[in-house]
VEXLOTI-607436 format. One record per residue: x, y, z of N, C-alpha, C in turn; residue number from 0; residue in three letters. Coordinates in pm, whole numbers, always signed. Atoms other than C-alpha are relative to their C-alpha. Layout:
BEGIN
pt nu=X; nv=Y; nw=Z; cau=X; cav=Y; caw=Z; cu=X; cv=Y; cw=Z; pos=NUM; code=ALA
...
//
This chain:
BEGIN
pt nu=+98; nv=-145; nw=+34; cau=-18; cav=-3; caw=-14; cu=+83; cv=+137; cw=+29; pos=0; code=LYS
pt nu=-24; nv=-106; nw=-4; cau=+73; cav=+355; caw=-44; cu=-101; cv=+98; cw=+55; pos=1; code=ARG
pt nu=+42; nv=-107; nw=-117; cau=-32; cav=+635; caw=+205; cu=+90; cv=+107; cw=+2; pos=2; code=LEU
pt nu=-68; nv=-95; nw=-32; cau=+57; cav=+1002; caw=+255; cu=+32; cv=-10; cw=+153; pos=3; code=HIS
pt nu=-50; nv=+12; nw=-97; cau=+247; cav=+1021; caw=+556; cu=-78; cv=+4; cw=+118; pos=4; code=ALA
pt nu=+102; nv=-7; nw=-122; cau=-48; cav=+1189; caw=+758; cu=-97; cv=-106; cw=-20; pos=5; code=ARG
pt nu=+110; nv=+90; nw=-53; cau=-270; cav=+881; caw=+676; cu=+25; cv=-108; cw=+20; pos=6; code=CYS
pt nu=-74; nv=+104; nw=-42; cau=-49; cav=+619; caw=+788; cu=-26; cv=-10; cw=+176; pos=7; code=PHE
pt nu=-11; nv=-15; nw=-130; cau=-178; cav=+602; caw=+1120; cu=-65; cv=-118; cw=+81; pos=8; code=VAL
pt nu=+5; nv=+104; nw=-89; cau=-257; cav=+387; caw=+1448; cu=-123; cv=-47; cw=+12; pos=9; code=CYS
pt nu=+146; nv=+51; nw=-15; cau=-572; cav=+149; caw=+1438; cu=-52; cv=+44; cw=+136; pos=10; code=THR
pt nu=+39; nv=-78; nw=-104; cau=-603; cav=+256; caw=+1769; cu=-42; cv=+106; cw=+77; pos=11; code=LYS
pt nu=+8; nv=-121; nw=-47; cau=-562; cav=+573; caw=+1848; cu=-14; cv=+101; cw=-90; pos=12; code=CYS
pt nu=+11; nv=-57; nw=+120; cau=-547; cav=+701; caw=+1502; cu=+94; cv=+123; cw=-57; pos=13; code=LYS
pt nu=-85; nv=-102; nw=+25; cau=-246; cav=+929; caw=+1538; cu=+89; cv=-52; cw=-121; pos=14; code=LYS
pt nu=-99; nv=-1; nw=+83; cau=+7; cav=+962; caw=+1272; cu=+84; cv=-129; cw=+31; pos=15; code=PRO
pt nu=-70; nv=+53; nw=-37; cau=+257; cav=+677; caw=+1276; cu=+150; cv=+27; cw=-66; pos=16; code=LEU
pt nu=-118; nv=-62; nw=+57; cau=+607; cav=+813; caw=+1251; cu=+116; cv=-38; cw=+108; pos=17; code=SER
pt nu=-118; nv=+88; nw=-55; cau=+902; cav=+587; caw=+1344; cu=-78; cv=-136; cw=+5; pos=18; code=GLY
pt nu=+41; nv=+154; nw=-49; cau=+840; cav=+238; caw=+1516; cu=-163; cv=-22; cw=-14; pos=19; code=LYS
pt nu=+136; nv=+87; nw=+16; cau=+511; cav=+60; caw=+1427; cu=-11; cv=-148; cw=+29; pos=20; code=PHE
pt nu=+27; nv=+166; nw=-22; cau=+372; cav=-329; caw=+1515; cu=-111; cv=-26; cw=-40; pos=21; code=VAL
pt nu=+178; nv=+89; nw=+35; cau=+109; cav=-536; caw=+1344; cu=+22; cv=-133; cw=+59; pos=22; code=ALA
pt nu=+5; nv=+130; nw=-69; cau=+6; cav=-871; caw=+1479; cu=-9; cv=-103; cw=-122; pos=23; code=THR
pt nu=+7; nv=+102; nw=+129; cau=+47; cav=-1202; caw=+1251; cu=-103; cv=-2; cw=-64; pos=24; code=LYS
pt nu=+138; nv=+52; nw=+8; cau=-295; cav=-1250; caw=+1271; cu=-59; cv=+147; cw=-100; pos=25; code=GLU
pt nu=+85; nv=-150; nw=+73; cau=-385; cav=-873; caw=+1116; cu=+117; cv=+78; cw=-42; pos=26; code=GLU
pt nu=-128; nv=-62; nw=+47; cau=-51; cav=-768; caw=+925; cu=-12; cv=+149; cw=-73; pos=27; code=PRO
pt nu=+59; nv=-126; nw=+50; cau=-233; cav=-478; caw=+773; cu=-42; cv=+92; cw=+63; pos=28; code=ASN
pt nu=+34; nv=-81; nw=-91; cau=-327; cav=-298; caw=+1081; cu=+122; cv=+38; cw=+108; pos=29; code=LYS
pt nu=-104; nv=-17; nw=-79; cau=-44; cav=-87; caw=+1235; cu=-4; cv=+41; cw=+97; pos=30; code=PRO
pt nu=-31; nv=-77; nw=-117; cau=-2; cav=+15; caw=+1555; cu=+114; cv=+60; cw=+113; pos=31; code=TYR
pt nu=-118; nv=-16; nw=-103; cau=+217; cav=+221; caw=+1811; cu=+8; cv=-117; cw=+98; pos=32; code=HIS
pt nu=+2; nv=+104; nw=-77; cau=+355; cav=-49; caw=+2023; cu=-48; cv=+15; cw=+162; pos=33; code=PRO
pt nu=+42; nv=-47; nw=-103; cau=+222; cav=+99; caw=+2327; cu=-147; cv=-45; cw=-12; pos=34; code=GLU
pt nu=+182; nv=-1; nw=+27; cau=-166; cav=+97; caw=+2178; cu=+11; cv=-162; cw=-33; pos=35; code=CYS
pt nu=+8; nv=+128; nw=+25; cau=-107; cav=-252; caw=+2059; cu=-27; cv=-75; cw=+136; pos=36; code=LEU
pt nu=-19; nv=+82; nw=-161; cau=-22; cav=-398; caw=+2414; cu=-154; cv=+32; cw=+52; pos=37; code=SER
pt nu=+124; nv=-18; nw=-66; cau=-361; cav=-227; caw=+2524; cu=-131; cv=-49; cw=-77; pos=38; code=SER
pt nu=+98; nv=+1; nw=+124; cau=-584; cav=-303; caw=+2210; cu=+9; cv=-148; cw=+9; pos=39; code=ALA
pt nu=-14; nv=+143; nw=-4; cau=-504; cav=-676; caw=+2239; cu=+15; cv=-78; cw=+169; pos=40; code=LYS
pt nu=-1; nv=+67; nw=-123; cau=-458; cav=-736; caw=+2590; cu=-119; cv=-98; cw=+44; pos=41; code=SER
pt nu=+100; nv=+88; nw=+6; cau=-622; cav=-1048; caw=+2706; cu=-86; cv=+63; cw=+182; pos=42; code=PRO
pt nu=+71; nv=-65; nw=-115; cau=-746; cav=-829; caw=+3035; cu=+103; cv=+18; cw=+103; pos=43; code=GLY
pt nu=-39; nv=-11; nw=-102; cau=-651; cav=-783; caw=+3385; cu=+3; cv=-100; cw=+97; pos=44; code=THR
pt nu=-45; nv=+114; nw=-76; cau=-495; cav=-1016; caw=+3627; cu=-72; cv=-10; cw=+117; pos=45; code=CYS
pt nu=+100; nv=-15; nw=-95; cau=-720; cav=-1153; caw=+3875; cu=+57; cv=-25; cw=+152; pos=46; code=ALA
pt nu=-76; nv=+11; nw=-134; cau=-457; cav=-1188; caw=+4169; cu=+84; cv=+120; cw=-9; pos=47; code=LYS
pt nu=-59; nv=-96; nw=-53; cau=-259; cav=-870; caw=+4137; cu=-37; cv=+116; cw=-67; pos=48; code=CYS
pt nu=+74; nv=-98; nw=+50; cau=-493; cav=-635; caw=+3934; cu=+70; cv=+77; cw=-111; pos=49; code=GLY
pt nu=-60; nv=-115; nw=+144; cau=-240; cav=-517; caw=+3637; cu=-12; cv=-67; cw=-91; pos=50; code=GLU
pt nu=+66; nv=+64; nw=+218; cau=-326; cav=-556; caw=+3266; cu=+130; cv=-99; cw=-14; pos=51; code=GLY
pt nu=-130; nv=+73; nw=-3; cau=-133; cav=-813; caw=+3112; cu=-12; cv=+39; cw=-152; pos=52; code=ILE
pt nu=-57; nv=-107; nw=+141; cau=+48; cav=-669; caw=+2800; cu=-43; cv=-132; cw=-133; pos=53; code=PRO
pt nu=+6; nv=+110; nw=+168; cau=-36; cav=-865; caw=+2431; cu=+133; cv=-54; cw=-14; pos=54; code=TYR
pt nu=-137; nv=+82; nw=+5; cau=+210; cav=-1142; caw=+2378; cu=+57; cv=-43; cw=+160; pos=55; code=GLY
pt nu=-63; nv=+64; nw=-150; cau=+280; cav=-1221; caw=+2787; cu=-85; cv=-118; cw=-14; pos=56; code=MET
pt nu=+103; nv=+128; nw=-71; cau=+207; cav=-1563; caw=+2885; cu=-107; cv=+19; cw=+97; pos=57; code=ARG
pt nu=+75; nv=+53; nw=-75; cau=-61; cav=-1590; caw=+3073; cu=-111; cv=-107; cw=+29; pos=58; code=TYR
pt nu=+77; nv=+130; nw=-20; cau=-323; cav=-1847; caw=+3204; cu=-155; cv=+52; cw=+25; pos=59; code=LEU
pt nu=+160; nv=-34; nw=-71; cau=-741; cav=-1843; caw=+3228; cu=-40; cv=-112; cw=+80; pos=60; code=THR
pt nu=+96; nv=+120; nw=-58; cau=-962; cav=-1995; caw=+3480; cu=-111; cv=+23; cw=-9; pos=61; code=VAL
pt nu=+147; nv=-28; nw=-44; cau=-1310; cav=-1993; caw=+3431; cu=-23; cv=+141; cw=-68; pos=62; code=GLY
pt nu=+34; nv=-137; nw=+75; cau=-1401; cav=-1623; caw=+3346; cu=+178; cv=+67; cw=+36; pos=63; code=GLU
pt nu=-113; nv=-75; nw=-17; cau=-1031; cav=-1502; caw=+3507; cu=+135; cv=-43; cw=-58; pos=64; code=LYS
pt nu=-130; nv=+42; nw=+78; cau=-693; cav=-1459; caw=+3363; cu=+103; cv=+45; cw=+85; pos=65; code=VAL
pt nu=-119; nv=-6; nw=-108; cau=-351; cav=-1445; caw=+3553; cu=+103; cv=-3; cw=-49; pos=66; code=PHE
pt nu=-161; nv=-38; nw=+86; cau=+0; cav=-1344; caw=+3461; cu=+30; cv=-162; cw=+30; pos=67; code=HIS
pt nu=-30; nv=+132; nw=-44; cau=+160; cav=-1695; caw=+3461; cu=+62; cv=+6; cw=+138; pos=68; code=ALA
pt nu=-84; nv=-24; nw=-122; cau=+415; cav=-1579; caw=+3728; cu=-128; cv=+36; cw=+144; pos=69; code=ALA
pt nu=+93; nv=-15; nw=-106; cau=+58; cav=-1475; caw=+3954; cu=-61; cv=-137; cw=+45; pos=70; code=CYS
pt nu=+69; nv=+91; nw=-34; cau=-81; cav=-1825; caw=+3912; cu=+56; cv=-88; cw=+50; pos=71; code=PHE
pt nu=-81; nv=+51; nw=-108; cau=+55; cav=-1978; caw=+4225; cu=-90; cv=-96; cw=+62; pos=72; code=VAL
pt nu=+43; nv=+121; nw=-60; cau=-13; cav=-2257; caw=+4450; cu=-49; cv=+116; cw=+141; pos=73; code=CYS
pt nu=+22; nv=-82; nw=-122; cau=-213; cav=-2088; caw=+4786; cu=+64; cv=-89; cw=+91; pos=74; code=THR
pt nu=-74; nv=+45; nw=-142; cau=-40; cav=-2317; caw=+5037; cu=+157; cv=+2; cw=+11; pos=75; code=HIS
pt nu=-151; nv=-23; nw=-32; cau=+341; cav=-2303; caw=+4926; cu=-18; cv=+140; cw=-81; pos=76; code=CYS
pt nu=-65; nv=-151; nw=+95; cau=+342; cav=-1972; caw=+4688; cu=+67; cv=-42; cw=-106; pos=77; code=GLY
pt nu=-89; nv=+31; nw=+148; cau=+499; cav=-2156; caw=+4386; cu=-85; cv=+18; cw=-98; pos=78; code=GLU
pt nu=+42; nv=-55; nw=+116; cau=+433; cav=-2077; caw=+4069; cu=-112; cv=-166; cw=-67; pos=79; code=GLN
pt nu=+44; nv=+92; nw=+35; cau=+169; cav=-2349; caw=+3918; cu=+28; cv=+18; cw=-158; pos=80; code=LEU
pt nu=-39; nv=-13; nw=+133; cau=+233; cav=-2462; caw=+3573; cu=-102; cv=-67; cw=-62; pos=81; code=GLU
pt nu=+103; nv=-10; nw=+105; cau=+8; cav=-2645; caw=+3385; cu=-119; cv=-117; cw=+108; pos=82; code=SER
pt nu=+89; nv=+86; nw=-49; cau=-157; cav=-2920; caw=+3625; cu=-27; cv=+10; cw=+151; pos=83; code=SER
pt nu=+49; nv=-4; nw=-93; cau=-323; cav=-2880; caw=+3940; cu=-163; cv=-18; cw=+44; pos=84; code=PHE
pt nu=+138; nv=+32; nw=-44; cau=-610; cav=-2983; caw=+4194; cu=-129; cv=+91; cw=+19; pos=85; code=ALA
//
């Protein structure tokens, strides 16, 4: 595609993209500012720590809740749970 510089804008904030921009493998024709992509494609807020989970970061979903992988820990010993738990 050929675009005027003023027409090459971020998919989320609609501000011009000058310099660095990113896109996803699934939507390569939708450019974003790096910080806009992280918030636009975030899976949500961690149910344990309350922080947002950036796009691309490893996370776990349990029912309706999402957790940073590092926040999904055993309630007894506090060690991180991987893929199996009771």
